[in-house]
C-alpha positions as CSV (number, residue, x, y, z in Angstrom):
1,M,-0.4,-0.4,0.2
2,Q,1.5,3.5,-1.1
3,P,2.0,6.4,2.2
4,A,-1.0,8.8,-0.7
5,E,-3.2,5.2,-0.7
6,L,-2.8,5.2,3.4
7,R,-3.7,9.0,3.9
8,N,-6.7,8.7,2.0
9,L,-8.5,5.5,4.4
10,T,-11.3,6.7,6.6
11,W,-10.7,4.6,10.3
12,S,-13.8,2.6,8.8
13,H,-11.5,1.4,6.0
14,I,-8.6,0.7,8.8
15,Q,-11.4,-1.4,10.8
16,T,-12.7,-3.5,7.4
17,R,-8.5,-4.6,6.7
18,L,-7.8,-5.6,10.7
19,V,-9.4,-9.6,9.9
20,G,-7.9,-13.2,10.2
21,L,-4.2,-13.0,11.0
22,R,-3.9,-9.6,11.3
23,Q,-6.8,-9.0,14.0
24,I,-4.8,-12.2,15.9
25,V,-1.5,-10.8,15.7
26,Y,-2.8,-6.9,16.4
27,E,-4.3,-8.6,19.9
28,K,-1.4,-11.1,20.9
29,L,0.7,-8.0,19.9
30,A,-1.3,-6.0,22.7
31,A,-1.2,-8.4,25.1
32,R,1.9,-9.5,24.8
33,G,3.0,-5.7,24.7
34,P,6.4,-4.6,23.0
35,S,7.8,-7.5,20.9
36,T,10.0,-8.7,18.3
37,T,8.4,-11.0,15.9
38,R,10.3,-13.9,16.9
39,Q,9.0,-13.3,20.5
40,L,5.8,-12.0,19.1
41,A,5.3,-15.7,17.2
42,A,6.5,-17.5,19.4
43,F,4.1,-16.4,22.6
44,A,1.7,-16.7,19.4
45,G,2.7,-20.0,18.7
46,L,2.7,-18.8,15.0
47,D,4.8,-19.1,12.7
48,L,7.7,-16.1,11.8
49,L,7.2,-16.5,8.2
50,T,3.2,-15.7,9.3
51,V,3.6,-13.5,11.9
52,R,7.0,-10.9,10.0
53,P,3.8,-10.0,7.2
54,R,1.0,-9.3,9.1
55,V,2.9,-6.9,11.6
56,T,4.5,-4.7,8.7
57,E,1.1,-4.8,7.1
58,L,0.0,-3.6,11.3
59,C,2.3,-0.6,10.7
60,Q,1.3,0.6,7.4
61,L,-2.3,0.7,8.7
62,G,-1.0,3.0,11.5
63,L,-2.2,-0.3,14.1
64,V,1.6,-1.1,15.2
65,E,5.0,1.2,15.9
66,V,8.7,0.3,15.9
67,D,9.5,0.6,19.3
68,G,13.3,-0.3,19.3
69,R,15.6,-2.5,18.5
70,D,16.7,-5.9,19.9
71,G,19.7,-6.1,17.5
72,H,19.3,-6.7,14.4
73,D,15.4,-7.0,15.2
74,G,13.0,-3.9,15.1
75,I,10.6,-4.1,18.3
76,Y,7.0,-3.5,17.7
77,K,4.2,-2.9,19.5
78,A,0.3,-2.1,19.8
79,V,-1.0,1.2,18.9
80,P,-4.2,1.2,20.9
81,A,-7.3,1.7,18.5
82,E,-8.5,4.8,20.1
83,V,-5.4,6.1,18.9
84,V,-5.1,5.5,15.5
85,R,-8.7,6.2,15.4
86,E,-8.0,9.9,16.6
87,R,-4.8,10.2,14.0
88,F,-6.7,9.3,10.9
89,A,-9.5,12.3,12.7
90,A,-6.8,14.6,13.1
91,A,-5.4,14.1,9.7
92,A,-8.7,14.0,8.3
93,R,-9.4,17.5,10.2
94,Q,-6.3,19.0,8.5
95,T,-6.7,17.9,4.9
96,A,-10.0,19.5,5.0
97,E,-8.5,22.8,6.4
98,Q,-6.3,22.4,3.8
99,T,-8.2,22.4,1.3
100,L,-11.0,25.5,2.6
101,L,-7.7,27.3,3.0
102,S,-6.7,26.2,-1.5
103,V,-10.1,27.9,-2.3
């Protein structure tokens, strides 16, 4: 997904993308707390090659953020849904304001 595509998504669109393995990985990360993908896979009982792409997708959607590094591995944390929702609302307000100012 390209940055411009993400920018144009609304919170309701993001919610529709949080299904299946994405939802499981998000919930497990929220439950475990900041983790590497390897730690998260072990905690969730999932294959590492299942977890890594889902974490990347969740990062692209703004539901997961990098929280540091552990050697070569990133440490990721789940962003609470209410924070993500507010970020999307703020971005929408800013876009609306910019549109009004450019008219």
